[in-house]
N, C-alpha and C positions, 0 to 999 in steps of 0.2 A: 848512898843507896836511894834510888828513885823507883817508886812502885805505882803502877796503875792500881785501881781498886777493884771494880767489878770485872769478873772474868779472869782476874790475875791473883788477887789476894783472897777474894771470896767468890763463890760460884754465882753465875747469873741467876736471876729470879724472874718470875713472871711479871713482877712490877717492882720498880726501884724501891718503893716503900717497904717491900717485904724483906729487904736485905738487912742483916745484922752483922756485927763483928764478933765472931765466936771467941771463946777464951784462948784457943790455940793461937789464932792470929794476933790477938791482943798481946799475948805474952811474947810472941816473936817480935812485934814492933817495939815493945818496951825493951827487950834485950838488944835489938839492933840499935835503938836510940842510945842506950847506955854504952854499948861497946864502941860505937863510932862517934861518941861525944856530940850527939845531936845531929849528925850529918845524914839524916834520913827524912825523906819527904814522900807523901802521897801526892801523885800528880794525876788528876782525874777530870773527867768531863762533868762530874757532879757539881752542884752548887756548893760553895764553901760552907754554907750553913749546914747542909746535909753531912758533909765530911766532919764538921765539928761535932755534930750530934752523934754520929756513928763512933767516933774515936774518943770522946770524952771519958776520962780526964787525961788522956795521953798528951804530953806537951811536945808535940812534934810539928814540923813544918807541913802545911797543907796548901795545895794548889788546886783551885776549883775552876770550873768553866774553861778548861784548856789553857789556863794561864791568865785569864782575865781577873781572877781574884786570888789572893794568897794571904796566908797567915804565917809569919815568920816564927822561928824557934822561940823568940822572946814574947810571943803572944800578940804582936802588933799586926793589925789587919790592913790590907792594901787592896786597891781595885783600880782597874783602868777606867777611863771616862766612858760612860755608856753612850753609844751612838744609837739614838732611838730609831730614826729612819723607818717610820711606819710600823714600829714594833706592835702597836695596838692593832693595826690592820692585819698583820700576820697572825696574831693570836686569835682574832675573830674568824679569819678564814679557816684556821686549823680547828677551832672549836666547832664550827659548822660542819667541817669534814668529818670529825670524829662522831658527831651526832648522827651522821648518815651512814657511818661504818662502825657498827657495834664491835667491841673488842679492841679497837684502836684507841689510843689516848696520846696526848701530847703534854710536854713539860715546857713551861716558860721559865728558863733558868737565868733570866735577866740579860745575859749576853748570848743566849742561844735558845733555839727552839728544837726540841727533840720529839719526833713523831715515832711512836712505838706500834708495832703490829705483831709482837710475839704471840699474843692471844688470838690473833686473827690473820694467820699466814695467807689466807686467800685474798687479803687486801694489799698484798705486797706491791702489785703493779699500780694500784690506785694511789698508794702512798708515795711511790716513786714519782708518779705523774704530778701530784699536787706540790710536792717539794721541789721538783725541777721547775715547775711554773713559777713558784715563789722565788726561787733562786734567780731565774731569768728576769723577774720583775725588780728584784732588789740586789742584783749580783754585785754591784760596786761595794755594797756594805756587808754582805754576808757570803760565807763560804759554805758549800754543801758537801757533806761527807756521809758515807753510808757505813753503818756498823752491823752488829748482829741483831737483826730484826728491828732496826731503827734507822731513821735518816735524821740528820741534824743540820740545821742552818745555824752557824755560829758567826759572831762578829768577825769581820775580816781582820786578819793580823793576829788573832788569838790561836796559838797552837802550842802543844806540849814541848816541842823542840825549843822554841824561844823561851819558854818558862824555865826549862832546865838550864839553858845557856846563861840566863840571868842569875839563877841560883849559884851556878859554878863560879860566879864573880864575887860572891858574898860569903862571909863566914856563916856556919861552920863548914861549908862545902868547898870553899876555895882551896886550891892546891891538892885536891884529892882526885883519885881515879874514879870516875862515875860508873855505876851499874844501873841500868834501867831495864825493868821487866814490864812488858805490856802484851795485851792479847788482841787488840783491835786495830782497825785501819787508822784511827786517829793517833795511835802510838807510833805509827810509821814516821811521823814528823820528828820524833825525838831520837830515833835510832841513829840517823846520820850525825847528829850533834854528839852523841855519846861516842860513836866511832871516831869522830874527828879528835876527840880528847883521849884516844887510845883506851877507851873504856870497854865495858862488857855490856852488849846489847842482846836481850833475850826476848824472843817472841813466843808466846804461849799459844798452843794450838796450831792454826793454819800458818804455813811458812812459805807457800808459793808466792814469789815476788817480794818477799819481805827483805828489808834492808838490815834486819837483825843478824848478828853473827852467830848466835846460838839459839837453841830451841828447847823448850819444855812442852810436854804434851797436855798438861792439865793444871788446875789449881793445886791439886794434891802434890804434883811433882814440884811446883813452886815452893810449897810449904816444906816439903822434905829437903829440897836443895838449900833453903834458907837455914833450916835446922842444922844441916851438915856444915854450912859455911860458918855459922855461929860457933859450932863445936870446934872447928879447926882454928878460927881466929882467936878464940878465948883461951886457948892452951898457952 
């Protein structure tokens, strides 16, 4: 079981720091972890440290920054080599941009820069413009993706599909049928990998153009489906 976090397991919030892991979700993750003998992972664009803070003390596999960082089921932490490539310059440009556009903010996630405009939707075009210009200037080293009220430059080569494919080669995920649930454009990298392993790929919300084979409408439907799956599997 592979799960995206924001917008899949928990509702989106105005600011990433406002998100918590409610008791219902915490219980579901604990039960999934026990039932599938640890073969459960959160696969997120969040920094690994954020995921650890949100899920403590759950002992589960965590994948952060679209696969650039991960913590295995035994608690060991790993990370790809960081490619700096003017990272400090990108942070400076985005900081100055956000100062000029109140309501926008950016995250430096070590391997990615995420520019948010959920609280300033009127700045969407300006956000797209600055991120496209940064991608053009640093395109060999960063990939640009657009999500729900955010744009993200992430280190080239980091995406959720590769992260899941790597986990499927290791215990406790090896030789199991994968399920992946995600709600955003960055999750589309993972759906073809899951499909290639004859797994179950589920897109939450928007489905137009999605490579996922199945669909759920909301976080609430995800939680209800997981509860139903647990009930069936535990009999």
